[in-house]
C-alpha positions as CSV (number, residue, x, y, z in Angstrom):
1,X,1.4,-72.2,39.1
2,X,-0.9,-70.5,36.4
3,X,-1.8,-67.0,36.6
4,X,-5.2,-65.7,35.8
5,X,-5.0,-63.5,32.6
6,X,-8.7,-63.4,31.4
7,X,-12.1,-64.6,32.5
8,X,-15.4,-64.7,31.0
9,X,-18.4,-64.5,33.6
10,X,-21.6,-66.4,33.6
11,X,-24.5,-64.5,32.4
12,X,-26.3,-65.5,35.8
13,X,-23.8,-63.5,37.7
14,X,-25.6,-60.3,39.4
15,X,-22.8,-59.2,41.9
16,X,-19.0,-59.3,42.0
17,X,-18.0,-59.5,45.7
18,X,-15.8,-57.7,47.7
19,X,-12.3,-58.1,46.7
20,X,-13.1,-61.2,44.4
21,X,-10.2,-60.3,42.0
22,X,-8.1,-58.6,44.7
23,X,-4.5,-58.6,43.6
24,X,-4.7,-60.8,40.7
25,X,-2.1,-58.7,39.1
26,X,-2.3,-60.6,35.7
27,X,-5.8,-60.2,35.1
28,X,-5.9,-58.2,32.0
29,X,-9.2,-58.9,30.4
30,X,-12.5,-59.5,31.8
31,X,-16.1,-59.4,30.1
32,X,-18.7,-58.3,32.5
33,X,-22.0,-59.9,31.9
34,X,-25.2,-57.9,31.1
35,X,-26.9,-59.7,34.3
36,X,-24.4,-57.7,36.6
37,X,-25.9,-55.1,38.8
38,X,-23.3,-54.5,41.4
39,X,-19.5,-54.3,41.7
40,X,-18.6,-54.4,45.3
41,X,-15.6,-52.8,47.0
42,X,-12.1,-53.5,45.9
43,X,-13.3,-56.0,43.3
44,X,-10.5,-55.3,40.9
45,X,-7.8,-54.0,43.2
46,X,-4.5,-54.2,41.6
47,X,-5.5,-56.1,38.4
48,X,-3.9,-55.6,34.9
49,X,-6.9,-54.5,33.0
50,X,-6.5,-51.5,30.3
51,X,-10.1,-51.2,29.6
52,X,-13.4,-51.9,31.4
53,X,-16.7,-52.0,29.9
54,X,-19.2,-51.8,32.4
55,X,-22.8,-52.9,31.2
56,X,-25.9,-50.8,31.5
57,X,-27.3,-53.1,34.1
58,X,-24.8,-52.1,36.7
59,X,-26.1,-49.3,39.2
60,X,-23.4,-49.4,41.8
61,X,-19.7,-49.4,41.8
62,X,-18.2,-49.9,45.4
63,X,-15.6,-47.9,47.0
64,X,-12.0,-48.5,45.5
65,X,-13.3,-51.2,43.0
66,X,-10.8,-50.3,40.6
67,X,-8.0,-49.1,43.1
68,X,-4.4,-49.6,42.0
69,X,-5.3,-50.6,38.5
70,X,-2.1,-48.7,37.3
71,X,-2.7,-50.0,33.4
72,X,-6.4,-48.9,33.4
73,X,-6.8,-46.3,30.7
74,X,-10.5,-46.5,29.5
75,X,-13.6,-47.1,31.2
76,X,-17.1,-47.3,29.7
77,X,-20.1,-47.0,32.0
78,X,-23.3,-47.5,30.2
79,X,-26.0,-47.3,32.7
80,X,-28.8,-44.8,32.1
81,X,-28.4,-42.8,35.2
82,X,-25.4,-41.9,37.5
83,X,-24.0,-45.0,38.8
84,X,-24.0,-45.0,42.7
85,X,-20.6,-45.2,44.2
86,X,-18.9,-44.2,47.5
87,X,-16.2,-41.8,48.0
88,X,-13.7,-41.3,51.0
89,X,-10.5,-39.0,51.1
90,X,-8.4,-42.1,50.5
91,X,-10.4,-44.3,48.3
92,X,-12.8,-43.8,45.2
93,X,-14.0,-45.9,42.5
94,X,-10.9,-45.5,40.5
95,X,-8.3,-44.1,42.9
96,X,-4.7,-44.8,42.1
97,X,-5.2,-45.3,38.4
98,X,-2.3,-43.1,37.0
99,X,-3.0,-43.9,33.4
100,X,-6.8,-43.4,33.5
101,X,-7.3,-41.3,30.5
102,X,-11.2,-41.4,29.6
103,X,-14.3,-42.5,31.3
104,X,-17.0,-42.9,28.8
105,X,-20.7,-42.5,29.8
106,X,-24.1,-41.9,27.9
107,X,-23.9,-38.5,26.3
108,X,-26.9,-37.1,28.4
109,X,-25.0,-37.7,31.7
110,X,-21.6,-36.3,31.1
111,X,-22.4,-33.0,32.7
112,X,-24.2,-34.9,35.8
113,X,-21.2,-37.0,36.3
114,X,-18.8,-34.1,36.3
115,X,-20.6,-32.5,39.1
116,X,-21.7,-35.4,41.1
117,X,-20.1,-35.2,44.6
118,X,-18.9,-38.8,44.1
119,X,-17.7,-38.3,40.6
120,X,-16.3,-34.9,40.2
121,X,-12.7,-36.1,41.2
122,X,-12.7,-37.4,37.5
123,X,-14.7,-34.5,35.6
124,X,-11.9,-34.0,33.4
125,X,-11.9,-37.7,32.3
126,X,-15.7,-37.8,31.2
127,X,-16.6,-38.0,27.6
128,X,-19.7,-39.1,25.8
129,X,-19.9,-42.6,24.5
130,X,-19.6,-42.5,20.7
131,X,-16.7,-39.7,20.9
132,X,-13.8,-42.2,21.2
133,X,-12.5,-41.1,17.6
134,X,-13.6,-37.5,17.9
């Protein structure tokens, strides 16, 4: 049996459905298309991705979308306003990601993310895109 390790999605994909890559524990690389608008809940639960670059077109990330991505270290969120997400006491967009170091967002949004109710849990991880090597 072959394991899914990487995937390149069509530029026609607008939504990644609920649990679409659930427990694809070998999935380490995915290129998200610029047509993507929404990542539904638990889409990447327990995958092996280390970096995810969420295109500007994505305006919503579902509850627990990246839960248990234990190798995830770096996230880029490029949308020009704070991305909508859900929050519970158990699950958030990046819950159970022990190696998550940095979430890069547009410079003008860093403070908004840090104080947003659904994102403030990660306030110590937000940095401006472009400060990767600063």
